C-alpha positions as CSV (number, residue, x, y, z in Angstrom):
1,X,-76.3,-28.6,36.0
2,X,-76.8,-29.6,32.3
3,X,-74.6,-32.7,32.7
4,X,-76.5,-33.9,35.8
5,X,-79.8,-33.5,33.9
6,X,-78.3,-35.4,31.0
7,X,-77.2,-38.2,33.4
8,X,-80.6,-38.4,34.9
9,X,-82.1,-38.6,31.5
10,X,-79.7,-41.5,30.6
11,X,-81.0,-43.4,33.7
12,X,-84.6,-42.7,32.7
13,X,-83.8,-43.9,29.1
14,X,-82.5,-47.2,30.4
15,X,-85.9,-47.9,32.0
16,X,-88.0,-46.1,29.3
17,X,-91.0,-46.2,31.6
18,X,-93.5,-44.9,29.1
19,X,-91.9,-46.9,26.2
20,X,-91.3,-43.7,24.2
21,X,-87.9,-44.7,22.9
22,X,-89.4,-48.1,21.8
23,X,-91.8,-46.0,19.8
24,X,-89.0,-44.2,18.0
25,X,-88.9,-41.0,20.0
26,X,-85.5,-39.2,20.3
27,X,-83.2,-40.0,23.2
28,X,-83.8,-36.5,24.7
29,X,-87.5,-37.2,25.1
30,X,-87.3,-37.5,28.9
31,X,-85.2,-34.3,29.4
32,X,-88.3,-32.4,30.8
33,X,-88.8,-35.1,33.4
34,X,-85.1,-35.1,34.2
35,X,-85.2,-31.4,34.8
36,X,-88.1,-31.7,37.1
37,X,-86.4,-34.5,39.1
38,X,-83.2,-32.4,39.3
39,X,-85.1,-29.3,40.5
40,X,-87.0,-31.2,43.3
41,X,-83.8,-32.8,44.7
42,X,-83.2,-30.1,47.3
43,X,-86.7,-30.6,48.7
44,X,-86.2,-34.4,49.1
45,X,-85.5,-35.7,52.6
46,X,-86.0,-39.4,52.1
47,X,-86.1,-42.0,49.4
48,X,-89.8,-42.6,50.0
49,X,-90.5,-38.9,49.3
50,X,-88.2,-39.0,46.3
51,X,-89.9,-42.1,44.9
52,X,-93.4,-40.6,45.5
53,X,-92.4,-37.3,43.8
54,X,-90.7,-39.1,40.8
55,X,-93.9,-41.1,40.3
56,X,-96.0,-37.9,40.5
57,X,-93.8,-36.3,37.8
58,X,-94.5,-39.1,35.4
59,X,-98.1,-39.2,36.4
60,X,-98.5,-35.5,35.7
61,X,-96.6,-35.6,32.4
62,X,-98.1,-38.9,31.0
63,X,-101.4,-39.5,32.9
64,X,-103.2,-40.3,29.7
65,X,-100.9,-43.3,29.0
66,X,-99.3,-44.2,32.3
67,X,-100.4,-47.7,33.1
68,X,-97.6,-48.5,35.6
69,X,-98.1,-48.8,39.3
70,X,-96.0,-46.7,41.7
71,X,-94.0,-49.7,42.6
72,X,-92.9,-50.1,39.0
73,X,-90.8,-46.9,39.4
74,X,-88.8,-48.1,42.5
75,X,-85.8,-49.5,40.6
76,X,-85.5,-46.4,38.5
77,X,-86.0,-44.2,41.5
78,X,-83.2,-46.1,43.4
79,X,-80.8,-45.6,40.5
80,X,-81.5,-41.9,40.3
81,X,-81.4,-41.6,44.1
82,X,-78.0,-43.3,44.2
83,X,-76.7,-41.1,41.4
84,X,-77.9,-37.9,43.1
85,X,-76.6,-38.9,46.5
86,X,-73.2,-39.8,45.0
87,X,-72.9,-36.5,43.2
88,X,-74.6,-34.0,45.6
89,X,-71.3,-33.0,47.1
90,X,-70.1,-31.9,43.6
91,X,-73.0,-29.5,43.2
């Protein structure tokens, strides 16, 4: 499980949606969000639901600074979705 969460965090870091890494935060800054994304996976039936839930995680965690629209998160959601689909048989 830890390696999947780390992998999800790496994907989030590539996008750095809140620009925390640009501000000098450590690379493990998005681990809590990666854990939440990983934990919701079994309840996800469609990409649309996954994308909505992913956006909601970031909104809940960073509502005071989140200035991005829900559509901004589509590319990151697609990458995480693809990773999770590709690896769900391994879990």
